[in-house]
N, CA and C atoms of all chains as a GROMACS GRO file, in nm:
protein
  576
    1MET      N    1  -3.209  16.167  -8.859
    1MET     CA    2  -3.304  16.257  -8.792
    1MET      C    3  -3.279  16.254  -8.641
    2ALA      N    4  -3.270  16.369  -8.581
    2ALA     CA    5  -3.248  16.375  -8.436
    2ALA      C    6  -3.371  16.326  -8.362
    3THR      N    7  -3.349  16.279  -8.241
    3THR     CA    8  -3.461  16.234  -8.159
    3THR      C    9  -3.547  16.355  -8.123
    4ILE      N   10  -3.673  16.346  -8.157
    4ILE     CA   11  -3.763  16.459  -8.135
    4ILE      C   12  -3.846  16.440  -8.009
    5THR      N   13  -3.889  16.315  -7.986
    5THR     CA   14  -3.972  16.291  -7.869
    5THR      C   15  -3.884  16.255  -7.750
    6PRO      N   16  -3.917  16.300  -7.629
    6PRO     CA   17  -3.839  16.265  -7.511
    6PRO      C   18  -3.862  16.120  -7.472
    7SER      N   19  -3.774  16.068  -7.390
    7SER     CA   20  -3.784  15.927  -7.354
    7SER      C   21  -3.884  15.907  -7.242
    8LYS      N   22  -4.009  15.929  -7.271
    8LYS     CA   23  -4.117  15.906  -7.176
    8LYS      C   24  -4.216  15.810  -7.242
    9GLY      N   25  -4.307  15.758  -7.160
    9GLY     CA   26  -4.410  15.671  -7.215
    9GLY      C   27  -4.353  15.538  -7.262
   10TRP      N   28  -4.426  15.473  -7.351
   10TRP     CA   29  -4.385  15.343  -7.402
   10TRP      C   30  -4.253  15.352  -7.478
   11VAL      N   31  -4.179  15.243  -7.468
   11VAL     CA   32  -4.068  15.222  -7.562
   11VAL      C   33  -4.108  15.102  -7.646
   12ALA      N   34  -4.109  15.119  -7.778
   12ALA     CA   35  -4.145  15.010  -7.868
   12ALA      C   36  -4.019  14.957  -7.934
   13LYS      N   37  -4.002  14.825  -7.929
   13LYS     CA   38  -3.885  14.763  -7.992
   13LYS      C   39  -3.934  14.664  -8.097
   14TYR      N   40  -3.868  14.665  -8.212
   14TYR     CA   41  -3.912  14.578  -8.321
   14TYR      C   42  -3.791  14.517  -8.391
   15ALA      N   43  -3.805  14.391  -8.431
   15ALA     CA   44  -3.698  14.325  -8.506
   15ALA      C   45  -3.755  14.206  -8.580
   16ALA      N   46  -3.673  14.153  -8.670
   16ALA     CA   47  -3.714  14.035  -8.748
   16ALA      C   48  -3.694  13.907  -8.669
   17THR      N   49  -3.622  13.917  -8.556
   17THR     CA   50  -3.599  13.798  -8.474
   17THR      C   51  -3.649  13.825  -8.332
   18ALA      N   52  -3.667  13.718  -8.255
   18ALA     CA   53  -3.726  13.729  -8.122
   18ALA      C   54  -3.641  13.814  -8.028
   19THR      N   55  -3.707  13.864  -7.923
   19THR     CA   56  -3.647  13.953  -7.823
   19THR      C   57  -3.575  14.072  -7.886
   20PRO      N   58  -3.652  14.158  -7.953
   20PRO     CA   59  -3.592  14.273  -8.021
   20PRO      C   60  -3.526  14.370  -7.924
   21THR      N   61  -3.418  14.431  -7.967
   21THR     CA   62  -3.348  14.531  -7.885
   21THR      C   63  -3.346  14.666  -7.955
   22THR      N   64  -3.387  14.671  -8.081
   22THR     CA   65  -3.381  14.796  -8.156
   22THR      C   66  -3.512  14.874  -8.140
   23THR      N   67  -3.499  15.000  -8.103
   23THR     CA   68  -3.614  15.084  -8.070
   23THR      C   69  -3.670  15.153  -8.193
   24ILE      N   70  -3.803  15.164  -8.195
   24ILE     CA   71  -3.868  15.245  -8.299
   24ILE      C   72  -3.861  15.390  -8.251
   25ASP      N   73  -3.772  15.468  -8.310
   25ASP     CA   74  -3.749  15.605  -8.264
   25ASP      C   75  -3.861  15.699  -8.309
   26ASN      N   76  -3.868  15.813  -8.241
   26ASN     CA   77  -3.964  15.919  -8.274
   26ASN      C   78  -4.108  15.871  -8.270
   27LEU      N   79  -4.134  15.793  -8.166
   27LEU     CA   80  -4.269  15.739  -8.145
   27LEU      C   81  -4.359  15.848  -8.090
   28ARG      N   82  -4.475  15.864  -8.151
   28ARG     CA   83  -4.568  15.968  -8.106
   28ARG      C   84  -4.678  15.911  -8.018
   29SER      N   85  -4.731  15.796  -8.055
   29SER     CA   86  -4.837  15.737  -7.972
   29SER      C   87  -4.843  15.586  -7.994
   30VAL      N   88  -4.898  15.520  -7.892
   30VAL     CA   89  -4.914  15.374  -7.896
   30VAL      C   90  -5.056  15.342  -7.852
   31ARG      N   91  -5.123  15.256  -7.927
   31ARG     CA   92  -5.254  15.208  -7.882
   31ARG      C   93  -5.245  15.056  -7.875
   32LEU      N   94  -5.254  15.006  -7.753
   32LEU     CA   95  -5.243  14.861  -7.731
   32LEU      C   96  -5.380  14.809  -7.692
   33GLY      N   97  -5.428  14.707  -7.761
   33GLY     CA   98  -5.560  14.654  -7.728
   33GLY      C   99  -5.602  14.550  -7.829
   34GLY      N  100  -5.730  14.545  -7.853
   34GLY     CA  101  -5.782  14.455  -7.956
   34GLY      C  102  -5.800  14.312  -7.911
   35GLY      N  103  -5.749  14.279  -7.791
   35GLY     CA  104  -5.759  14.140  -7.746
   35GLY      C  105  -5.890  14.111  -7.677
   36SER      N  106  -5.998  14.144  -7.742
   36SER     CA  107  -6.127  14.135  -7.674
   36SER      C  108  -6.180  13.991  -7.670
   37ARG      N  109  -6.265  13.970  -7.573
   37ARG     CA  110  -6.324  13.838  -7.552
   37ARG      C  111  -6.476  13.852  -7.558
   38GLU      N  112  -6.539  13.759  -7.629
   38GLU     CA  113  -6.685  13.760  -7.635
   38GLU      C  114  -6.743  13.715  -7.500
   39MET      N  115  -6.862  13.761  -7.472
   39MET     CA  116  -6.935  13.709  -7.357
   39MET      C  117  -7.054  13.628  -7.411
   40ILE      N  118  -7.065  13.505  -7.367
   40ILE     CA  119  -7.171  13.417  -7.416
   40ILE      C  120  -7.296  13.439  -7.331
   41ASN      N  121  -7.405  13.464  -7.402
   41ASN     CA  122  -7.532  13.488  -7.332
   41ASN      C  123  -7.582  13.356  -7.272
   42THR      N  124  -7.594  13.354  -7.139
   42THR     CA  125  -7.637  13.231  -7.071
   42THR      C  126  -7.775  13.249  -7.007
   43THR      N  127  -7.846  13.350  -7.055
   43THR     CA  128  -7.978  13.376  -6.999
   43THR      C  129  -8.072  13.258  -7.022
   44THR      N  130  -8.148  13.221  -6.922
   44THR     CA  131  -8.249  13.116  -6.938
   44THR      C  132  -8.384  13.172  -6.893
   45HIS      N  133  -8.486  13.088  -6.914
   45HIS     CA  134  -8.619  13.134  -6.872
   45HIS      C  135  -8.629  13.142  -6.720
   46GLY      N  136  -8.531  13.078  -6.652
   46GLY     CA  137  -8.530  13.084  -6.505
   46GLY      C  138  -8.466  13.212  -6.453
   47SER      N  139  -8.407  13.292  -6.546
   47SER     CA  140  -8.341  13.415  -6.502
   47SER      C  141  -8.444  13.512  -6.449
   48SER      N  142  -8.394  13.603  -6.364
   48SER     CA  143  -8.488  13.698  -6.304
   48SER      C  144  -8.511  13.817  -6.398
   49SER      N  145  -8.450  13.931  -6.369
   49SER     CA  146  -8.481  14.050  -6.447
   49SER      C  147  -8.366  14.092  -6.538
   50THR      N  148  -8.253  14.022  -6.526
   50THR     CA  149  -8.134  14.066  -6.599
   50THR      C  150  -8.074  13.950  -6.676
   51LYS      N  151  -8.024  13.979  -6.794
   51LYS     CA  152  -7.954  13.876  -6.871
   51LYS      C  153  -7.830  13.831  -6.796
   52SER      N  154  -7.784  13.709  -6.826
   52SER     CA  155  -7.658  13.664  -6.765
   52SER      C  156  -7.562  13.617  -6.874
   53TYR      N  157  -7.434  13.626  -6.844
   53TYR     CA  158  -7.330  13.594  -6.942
   53TYR      C  159  -7.217  13.516  -6.877
   54LYS      N  160  -7.143  13.442  -6.961
   54LYS     CA  161  -7.017  13.386  -6.915
   54LYS      C  162  -6.912  13.416  -7.021
   55PRO      N  163  -6.784  13.428  -6.980
   55PRO     CA  164  -6.681  13.463  -7.078
   55PRO      C  165  -6.649  13.347  -7.171
   56ALA      N  166  -6.632  13.378  -7.298
   56ALA     CA  167  -6.592  13.277  -7.395
   56ALA      C  168  -6.450  13.231  -7.361
   57PRO      N  169  -6.419  13.105  -7.388
   57PRO     CA  170  -6.286  13.056  -7.352
   57PRO      C  171  -6.174  13.125  -7.430
   58LEU      N  172  -6.202  13.170  -7.550
   58LEU     CA  173  -6.098  13.229  -7.634
   58LEU      C  174  -6.116  13.379  -7.647
   59ARG      N  175  -6.005  13.451  -7.648
   59ARG     CA  176  -6.011  13.592  -7.679
   59ARG      C  177  -5.928  13.618  -7.803
   60ASP      N  178  -5.944  13.736  -7.861
   60ASP     CA  179  -5.870  13.772  -7.981
   60ASP      C  180  -5.725  13.804  -7.942
   61THR      N  181  -5.636  13.802  -8.041
   61THR     CA  182  -5.498  13.841  -8.013
   61THR      C  183  -5.487  13.993  -8.011
   62ASN      N  184  -5.380  14.042  -7.948
   62ASN     CA  185  -5.362  14.186  -7.936
   62ASN      C  186  -5.334  14.253  -8.070
   63GLU      N  187  -5.368  14.380  -8.074
   63GLU     CA  188  -5.337  14.463  -8.190
   63GLU      C  189  -5.272  14.590  -8.136
   64VAL      N  190  -5.164  14.633  -8.199
   64VAL     CA  191  -5.091  14.751  -8.152
   64VAL      C  192  -5.082  14.850  -8.266
   65ALA      N  193  -5.133  14.972  -8.244
   65ALA     CA  194  -5.121  15.078  -8.344
   65ALA      C  195  -5.013  15.175  -8.298
   66LEU      N  196  -4.914  15.194  -8.381
   66LEU     CA  197  -4.802  15.282  -8.349
   66LEU      C  198  -4.803  15.401  -8.443
   67ARG      N  199  -4.783  15.521  -8.387
   67ARG     CA  200  -4.764  15.640  -8.471
   67ARG      C  201  -4.624  15.692  -8.448
   68PHE      N  202  -4.553  15.716  -8.555
   68PHE     CA  203  -4.418  15.771  -8.539
   68PHE      C  204  -4.388  15.868  -8.652
   69LEU      N  205  -4.292  15.958  -8.623
   69LEU     CA  206  -4.248  16.054  -8.725
   69LEU      C  207  -4.158  15.979  -8.822
   70TYR      N  208  -4.204  15.969  -8.943
   70TYR     CA  209  -4.144  15.878  -9.039
   70TYR      C  210  -4.016  15.933  -9.100
   71ASP      N  211  -3.912  15.852  -9.090
   71ASP     CA  212  -3.784  15.884  -9.154
   71ASP      C  213  -3.746  15.764  -9.240
   72PRO      N  214  -3.760  15.774  -9.373
   72PRO     CA  215  -3.732  15.659  -9.460
   72PRO      C  216  -3.588  15.608  -9.444
   73ALA      N  217  -3.497  15.694  -9.395
   73ALA     CA  218  -3.358  15.651  -9.380
   73ALA      C  219  -3.334  15.578  -9.248
   74ASP      N  220  -3.435  15.577  -9.161
   74ASP     CA  221  -3.421  15.507  -9.033
   74ASP      C  222  -3.436  15.356  -9.056
   75THR      N  223  -3.342  15.279  -9.006
   75THR     CA  224  -3.338  15.135  -9.033
   75THR      C  225  -3.465  15.064  -8.986
   76ILE      N  226  -3.510  15.098  -8.865
   76ILE     CA  227  -3.626  15.027  -8.810
   76ILE      C  228  -3.755  15.074  -8.876
   77HIS      N  229  -3.763  15.205  -8.907
   77HIS     CA  230  -3.881  15.254  -8.980
   77HIS      C  231  -3.892  15.180  -9.113
   78GLU      N  232  -3.778  15.160  -9.179
   78GLU     CA  233  -3.779  15.092  -9.308
   78GLU      C  234  -3.811  14.943  -9.291
   79LEU      N  235  -3.765  14.885  -9.180
   79LEU     CA  236  -3.795  14.744  -9.154
   79LEU      C  237  -3.946  14.725  -9.136
   80VAL      N  238  -4.008  14.817  -9.063
   80VAL     CA  239  -4.154  14.810  -9.043
   80VAL      C  240  -4.226  14.820  -9.178
   81ARG      N  241  -4.185  14.917  -9.259
   81ARG     CA  242  -4.251  14.935  -9.389
   81ARG      C  243  -4.234  14.812  -9.478
   82SER      N  244  -4.110  14.760  -9.484
   82SER     CA  245  -4.084  14.647  -9.573
   82SER      C  246  -4.154  14.521  -9.523
   83HIS      N  247  -4.162  14.503  -9.390
   83HIS     CA  248  -4.231  14.385  -9.336
   83HIS      C  249  -4.380  14.394  -9.364
   84TRP      N  250  -4.434  14.515  -9.352
   84TRP     CA  251  -4.577  14.533  -9.385
   84TRP      C  252  -4.600  14.502  -9.533
   85SER      N  253  -4.512  14.555  -9.618
   85SER     CA  254  -4.529  14.540  -9.762
   85SER      C  255  -4.521  14.394  -9.805
   86ALA      N  256  -4.426  14.321  -9.747
   86ALA     CA  257  -4.403  14.182  -9.789
   86ALA      C  258  -4.481  14.080  -9.706
   87GLY      N  259  -4.541  14.123  -9.594
   87GLY     CA  260  -4.612  14.029  -9.508
   87GLY      C  261  -4.517  13.942  -9.427
   88THR      N  262  -4.404  14.001  -9.389
   88THR     CA  263  -4.303  13.925  -9.315
   88THR      C  264  -4.333  13.930  -9.165
   89LYS      N  265  -4.313  13.816  -9.100
   89LYS     CA  266  -4.336  13.809  -8.956
   89LYS      C  267  -4.228  13.887  -8.880
   90GLY      N  268  -4.270  13.951  -8.770
   90GLY     CA  269  -4.174  14.024  -8.688
   90GLY      C  270  -4.209  14.014  -8.542
   91TYR      N  271  -4.126  14.076  -8.460
   91TYR     CA  272  -4.141  14.068  -8.314
   91TYR      C  273  -4.146  14.208  -8.256
   92LEU      N  274  -4.251  14.236  -8.179
   92LEU     CA  275  -4.272  14.369  -8.124
   92LEU      C  276  -4.283  14.361  -7.972
   93THR      N  277  -4.202  14.437  -7.905
   93THR     CA  278  -4.206  14.442  -7.758
   93THR      C  279  -4.237  14.585  -7.715
   94LEU      N  280  -4.331  14.600  -7.624
   94LEU     CA  281  -4.362  14.731  -7.567
   94LEU      C  282  -4.315  14.731  -7.422
   95VAL      N  283  -4.235  14.831  -7.387
   95VAL     CA  284  -4.185  14.841  -7.250
   95VAL      C  285  -4.251  14.962  -7.185
   96ALA      N  286  -4.318  14.939  -7.072
   96ALA     CA  287  -4.388  15.047  -7.001
   96ALA      C  288  -4.287  15.127  -6.919
   97PRO      N  289  -4.318  15.255  -6.893
   97PRO     CA  290  -4.222  15.341  -6.824
   97PRO      C  291  -4.228  15.329  -6.671
   98ASP      N  292  -4.273  15.216  -6.619
   98ASP     CA  293  -4.275  15.200  -6.472
   98ASP      C  294  -4.139  15.150  -6.425
   99SER      N  295  -4.120  15.150  -6.294
   99SER     CA  296  -3.988  15.117  -6.240
   99SER      C  297  -3.949  14.972  -6.269
  100GLY      N  298  -4.048  14.885  -6.282
  100GLY     CA  299  -4.018  14.745  -6.309
  100GLY      C  300  -4.005  14.713  -6.456
  101ALA      N  301  -4.022  14.818  -6.541
  101ALA     CA  302  -4.014  14.800  -6.686
  101ALA      C  303  -4.102  14.684  -6.732
  102ALA      N  304  -4.230  14.690  -6.693
  102ALA     CA  305  -4.326  14.589  -6.739
  102ALA      C  306  -4.324  14.586  -6.890
  103ASN      N  307  -4.331  14.468  -6.947
  103ASN     CA  308  -4.331  14.464  -7.092
  103ASN      C  309  -4.430  14.364  -7.150
  104PHE      N  310  -4.474  14.395  -7.271
  104PHE     CA  311  -4.565  14.311  -7.346
  104PHE      C  312  -4.490  14.262  -7.469
  105VAL      N  313  -4.485  14.133  -7.486
  105VAL     CA  314  -4.407  14.075  -7.596
  105VAL      C  315  -4.504  14.014  -7.697
  106HIS      N  316  -4.490  14.055  -7.822
  106HIS     CA  317  -4.578  14.006  -7.928
  106HIS      C  318  -4.497  13.953  -8.045
  107GLU      N  319  -4.554  13.856  -8.116
  107GLU     CA  320  -4.502  13.822  -8.247
  107GLU      C  321  -4.619  13.819  -8.343
  108GLY      N  322  -4.594  13.862  -8.466
  108GLY     CA  323  -4.702  13.869  -8.563
  108GLY      C  324  -4.661  13.951  -8.683
  109ASN      N  325  -4.758  14.024  -8.737
  109ASN     CA  326  -4.733  14.097  -8.862
  109ASN      C  327  -4.788  14.238  -8.857
  110PHE      N  328  -4.719  14.329  -8.927
  110PHE     CA  329  -4.778  14.460  -8.951
  110PHE      C  330  -4.883  14.443  -9.061
  111ILE      N  331  -5.006  14.474  -9.027
  111ILE     CA  332  -5.116  14.451  -9.120
  111ILE      C  333  -5.161  14.581  -9.187
  112ASP      N  334  -5.111  14.695  -9.138
  112ASP     CA  335  -5.149  14.822  -9.199
  112ASP      C  336  -5.037  14.922  -9.180
  113TRP      N  337  -5.019  15.008  -9.276
  113TRP     CA  338  -4.912  15.110  -9.273
  113TRP      C  339  -4.965  15.229  -9.352
  114GLN      N  340  -4.983  15.342  -9.286
  114GLN     CA  341  -5.040  15.458  -9.355
  114GLN      C  342  -4.965  15.584  -9.316
  115VAL      N  343  -4.942  15.670  -9.414
  115VAL     CA  344  -4.895  15.804  -9.381
  115VAL      C  345  -5.021  15.886  -9.354
  116VAL      N  346  -5.040  15.923  -9.228
  116VAL     CA  347  -5.168  15.981  -9.189
  116VAL      C  348  -5.164  16.133  -9.176
  117ASP      N  349  -5.042  16.189  -9.170
  117ASP     CA  350  -5.037  16.334  -9.148
  117ASP      C  351  -4.900  16.387  -9.191
  118GLN      N  352  -4.897  16.516  -9.224
  118GLN     CA  353  -4.767  16.582  -9.235
  118GLN      C  354  -4.779  16.718  -9.170
  119ASP      N  355  -4.674  16.753  -9.097
  119ASP     CA  356  -4.675  16.880  -9.026
  119ASP      C  357  -4.659  16.994  -9.125
  120PRO      N  358  -4.751  17.092  -9.126
  120PRO     CA  359  -4.742  17.199  -9.225
  120PRO      C  360  -4.620  17.289  -9.207
  121GLU      N  361  -4.568  17.295  -9.085
  121GLU     CA  362  -4.452  17.382  -9.062
  121GLU      C  363  -4.320  17.312  -9.093
  122THR      N  364  -4.308  17.190  -9.043
  122THR     CA  365  -4.180  17.121  -9.057
  122THR      C  366  -4.176  17.024  -9.174
  123GLY      N  367  -4.294  16.983  -9.223
  123GLY     CA  368  -4.298  16.885  -9.331
  123GLY      C  369  -4.277  16.742  -9.283
  124LEU      N  370  -4.267  16.723  -9.150
  124LEU     CA  371  -4.247  16.587  -9.099
  124LEU      C  372  -4.369  16.501  -9.127
  125LEU      N  373  -4.344  16.378  -9.168
  125LEU     CA  374  -4.452  16.284  -9.198
  125LEU      C  375  -4.481  16.198  -9.076
  126GLU      N  376  -4.609  16.170  -9.056
  126GLU     CA  377  -4.648  16.083  -8.946
  126GLU      C  378  -4.708  15.956  -9.003
  127VAL      N  379  -4.655  15.844  -8.959
  127VAL     CA  380  -4.703  15.715  -9.007
  127VAL      C  381  -4.777  15.644  -8.895
  128GLU      N  382  -4.888  15.579  -8.931
  128GLU     CA  383  -4.954  15.488  -8.836
  128GLU      C  384  -4.940  15.347  -8.890
  129ALA      N  385  -4.877  15.262  -8.811
  129ALA     CA  386  -4.856  15.122  -8.848
  129ALA      C  387  -4.928  15.034  -8.747
  130VAL      N  388  -5.004  14.936  -8.797
  130VAL     CA  389  -5.083  14.850  -8.710
  130VAL      C  390  -5.027  14.709  -8.713
  131PHE      N  391  -4.996  14.660  -8.593
  131PHE     CA  392  -4.936  14.527  -8.577
  131PHE      C  393  -5.040  14.434  -8.516
  132LYS      N  394  -5.058  14.316  -8.575
  132LYS     CA  395  -5.151  14.218  -8.521
  132LYS      C  396  -5.074  14.095  -8.477
  133ALA      N  397  -5.088  14.061  -8.349
  133ALA     CA  398  -5.018  13.942  -8.298
  133ALA      C  399  -5.081  13.816  -8.356
  134ASP      N  400  -4.997  13.714  -8.380
  134ASP     CA  401  -5.051  13.589  -8.435
  134ASP      C  402  -5.073  13.483  -8.328
  135GLY      N  403  -5.052  13.521  -8.203
  135GLY     CA  404  -5.074  13.429  -8.093
  135GLY      C  405  -5.080  13.505  -7.963
  136ALA      N  406  -5.077  13.432  -7.853
  136ALA     CA  407  -5.088  13.495  -7.722
  136ALA      C  408  -4.969  13.587  -7.697
  137ASP      N  409  -4.994  13.704  -7.641
  137ASP     CA  410  -4.887  13.793  -7.598
  137ASP      C  411  -4.836  13.745  -7.462
  138SER      N  412  -4.713  13.784  -7.432
  138SER     CA  413  -4.658  13.754  -7.299
  138SER      C  414  -4.639  13.885  -7.224
  139PHE      N  415  -4.678  13.883  -7.097
  139PHE     CA  416  -4.664  14.002  -7.012
  139PHE      C  417  -4.572  13.968  -6.897
  140SER      N  418  -4.480  14.060  -6.866
  140SER     CA  419  -4.403  14.041  -6.744
  140SER      C  420  -4.380  14.174  -6.677
  141ALA      N  421  -4.368  14.170  -6.545
  141ALA     CA  422  -4.348  14.294  -6.468
  141ALA      C  423  -4.252  14.268  -6.354
  142MET      N  424  -4.195  12.225  -6.995
  142MET     CA  425  -4.063  12.242  -6.935
  142MET      C  426  -4.080  12.314  -6.801
  143LYS      N  427  -3.994  12.277  -6.706
  143LYS     CA  428  -4.006  12.336  -6.574
  143LYS      C  429  -3.920  12.463  -6.565
  144VAL      N  430  -3.983  12.570  -6.517
  144VAL     CA  431  -3.911  12.697  -6.505
  144VAL      C  432  -3.931  12.756  -6.365
  145ARG      N  433  -3.836  12.842  -6.329
  145ARG     CA  434  -3.848  12.918  -6.205
  145ARG      C  435  -3.868  13.064  -6.244
  146ILE      N  436  -3.973  13.127  -6.192
  146ILE     CA  437  -4.005  13.266  -6.227
  146ILE      C  438  -3.908  13.359  -6.155
  147ILE      N  439  -3.848  13.451  -6.230
  147ILE     CA  440  -3.752  13.544  -6.167
  147ILE      C  441  -3.800  13.689  -6.170
  148LYS      N  442  -3.901  13.719  -6.252
  148LYS     CA  443  -3.960  13.853  -6.243
  148LYS      C  444  -4.080  13.846  -6.150
  149ASN      N  445  -4.133  13.963  -6.114
  149ASN     CA  446  -4.243  13.965  -6.018
  149ASN      C  447  -4.365  13.887  -6.068
  150TYR      N  448  -4.391  13.897  -6.199
  150TYR     CA  449  -4.509  13.833  -6.254
  150TYR      C  450  -4.486  13.811  -6.402
  151VAL      N  451  -4.531  13.700  -6.453
  151VAL     CA  452  -4.524  13.677  -6.597
  151VAL      C  453  -4.647  13.598  -6.640
  152GLN      N  454  -4.698  13.630  -6.758
  152GLN     CA  455  -4.818  13.561  -6.806
  152GLN      C  456  -4.817  13.551  -6.958
  153THR      N  457  -4.850  13.433  -7.007
  153THR     CA  458  -4.879  13.412  -7.149
  153THR      C  459  -5.007  13.332  -7.155
  154GLY      N  460  -5.114  13.395  -7.198
  154GLY     CA  461  -5.244  13.327  -7.203
  154GLY      C  462  -5.281  13.271  -7.066
  155GLU      N  463  -5.310  13.141  -7.062
  155GLU     CA  464  -5.354  13.082  -6.935
  155GLU      C  465  -5.238  13.044  -6.844
  156HIS      N  466  -5.114  13.062  -6.891
  156HIS     CA  467  -4.998  13.027  -6.808
  156HIS      C  468  -4.946  13.151  -6.739
  157TYR      N  469  -4.930  13.146  -6.608
  157TYR     CA  470  -4.879  13.261  -6.535
  157TYR      C  471  -4.810  13.216  -6.408
  158GLY      N  472  -4.724  13.303  -6.356
  158GLY     CA  473  -4.656  13.269  -6.232
  158GLY      C  474  -4.599  13.392  -6.166
  159LYS      N  475  -4.573  13.379  -6.036
  159LYS     CA  476  -4.514  13.487  -5.958
  159LYS      C  477  -4.371  13.452  -5.923
  160LYS      N  478  -4.297  13.554  -5.884
  160LYS     CA  479  -4.155  13.539  -5.854
  160LYS      C  480  -4.129  13.424  -5.758
  161GLY      N  481  -4.033  13.340  -5.792
  161GLY     CA  482  -3.994  13.229  -5.705
  161GLY      C  483  -4.067  13.099  -5.731
  162GLN      N  484  -4.181  13.107  -5.798
  162GLN     CA  485  -4.259  12.986  -5.825
  162GLN      C  486  -4.186  12.897  -5.926
  163GLU      N  487  -4.200  12.767  -5.908
  163GLU     CA  488  -4.146  12.672  -6.006
  163GLU      C  489  -4.264  12.600  -6.069
  164ILE      N  490  -4.283  12.620  -6.198
  164ILE     CA  491  -4.400  12.564  -6.264
  164ILE      C  492  -4.362  12.498  -6.396
  165ASP      N  493  -4.450  12.410  -6.441
  165ASP     CA  494  -4.430  12.339  -6.566
  165ASP      C  495  -4.516  12.406  -6.673
  166VAL      N  496  -4.454  12.451  -6.781
  166VAL     CA  497  -4.529  12.516  -6.889
  166VAL      C  498  -4.485  12.456  -7.022
  167PRO      N  499  -4.567  12.471  -7.127
  167PRO     CA  500  -4.527  12.420  -7.260
  167PRO      C  501  -4.395  12.483  -7.306
  168GLU      N  502  -4.322  12.409  -7.387
  168GLU     CA  503  -4.188  12.453  -7.427
  168GLU      C  504  -4.185  12.592  -7.493
  169PRO      N  505  -4.277  12.625  -7.587
  169PRO     CA  506  -4.270  12.759  -7.648
  169PRO      C  507  -4.286  12.871  -7.546
  170VAL      N  508  -4.372  12.848  -7.447
  170VAL     CA  509  -4.393  12.948  -7.342
  170VAL      C  510  -4.267  12.960  -7.256
  171ALA      N  511  -4.211  12.845  -7.219
  171ALA     CA  512  -4.089  12.845  -7.137
  171ALA      C  513  -3.976  12.918  -7.209
  172ARG      N  514  -3.958  12.887  -7.338
  172ARG     CA  515  -3.850  12.950  -7.416
  172ARG      C  516  -3.870  13.102  -7.422
  173GLN      N  517  -3.995  13.144  -7.440
  173GLN     CA  518  -4.020  13.289  -7.447
  173GLN      C  519  -3.994  13.356  -7.313
  174TRP      N  520  -4.036  13.293  -7.205
  174TRP     CA  521  -4.013  13.352  -7.073
  174TRP      C  522  -3.864  13.365  -7.044
  175VAL      N  523  -3.788  13.265  -7.086
  175VAL     CA  524  -3.642  13.271  -7.065
  175VAL      C  525  -3.583  13.383  -7.150
  176ALA      N  526  -3.631  13.395  -7.275
  176ALA     CA  527  -3.582  13.502  -7.363
  176ALA      C  528  -3.616  13.639  -7.308
  177MET      N  529  -3.730  13.649  -7.240
  177MET     CA  530  -3.773  13.776  -7.180
  177MET      C  531  -3.702  13.802  -7.047
  178LYS      N  532  -3.621  13.709  -7.004
  178LYS     CA  533  -3.554  13.715  -6.874
  178LYS      C  534  -3.657  13.721  -6.760
  179ALA      N  535  -3.771  13.654  -6.783
  179ALA     CA  536  -3.875  13.648  -6.681
  179ALA      C  537  -3.869  13.518  -6.604
  180ALA      N  538  -3.795  13.420  -6.656
  180ALA     CA  539  -3.787  13.289  -6.592
  180ALA      C  540  -3.657  13.222  -6.631
  181GLU      N  541  -3.620  13.119  -6.552
  181GLU     CA  542  -3.502  13.040  -6.589
  181GLU      C  543  -3.540  12.893  -6.589
  182LEU      N  544  -3.476  12.819  -6.677
  182LEU     CA  545  -3.507  12.676  -6.688
  182LEU      C  546  -3.452  12.603  -6.567
  183ILE      N  547  -3.528  12.505  -6.521
  183ILE     CA  548  -3.480  12.418  -6.414
  183ILE      C  549  -3.441  12.287  -6.481
  184LYS      N  550  -3.313  12.257  -6.475
  184LYS     CA  551  -3.266  12.135  -6.540
  184LYS      C  552  -3.309  12.015  -6.458
  185SER      N  553  -3.376  11.920  -6.524
  185SER     CA  554  -3.429  11.804  -6.452
  185SER      C  555  -3.333  11.686  -6.459
  186ASP      N  556  -3.225  11.701  -6.540
  186ASP     CA  557  -3.135  11.586  -6.556
  186ASP      C  558  -3.014  11.593  -6.462
  187LYS      N  559  -3.023  11.681  -6.363
  187LYS     CA  560  -2.913  11.691  -6.268
  187LYS      C  561  -2.910  11.569  -6.176
  188LYS      N  562  -2.788  11.528  -6.144
  188LYS     CA  563  -2.776  11.419  -6.046
  188LYS      C  564  -2.781  11.479  -5.905
  189PRO      N  565  -2.837  11.406  -5.812
  189PRO     CA  566  -2.844  11.458  -5.675
  189PRO      C  567  -2.706  11.495  -5.623
  190GLY      N  568  -2.698  11.607  -5.557
  190GLY     CA  569  -2.572  11.649  -5.498
  190GLY      C  570  -2.484  11.728  -5.592
  191HIS      N  571  -2.528  11.744  -5.715
  191HIS     CA  572  -2.449  11.821  -5.811
  191HIS      C  573  -2.529  11.941  -5.860
  192ASP      N  574  -2.496  12.058  -5.808
  192ASP     CA  575  -2.560  12.181  -5.853
  192ASP      C  576  -2.470  12.245  -5.954
   0.00000   0.00000   0.00000
């Protein structure tokens, strides 16, 4: 399948081993987040008119939702599907389109894989795959 | 393990550093930063006068 999306926005790289170099082609969208932290309510009877909070020491690990135009013959698309199906650990790196190529490095598992849409004109399938990190992500810029 | 930061900024959880800093971080973090080309290991077993 020819490259349909231009080389703008995030570049997502995925592999079975650390520091992936292979790109997930035909990426439509990326949602990076999920690493939320609870706030512990520290309100006391001595508080004035507003509740008070402090951040919990631990936050959740990141979750990345990727949408791409699915090509079963694409090696990396198939790697994502097979890793999701078998529960195999993988490595996902997101590279931002800034001049310093800031990147987020994750290791973990694809926990969800869905064909969410098909284009009525072209018949192209769109897959949403959700990756959950199993530990702290690394950021560099 | 002791590393020298070579990218502008790098962070893994509570461990972070800016370019040029030499800091001690746990081995898995150090290995990942080196793999990301964000840091380089500082060898501590060097003899004085031998770079």
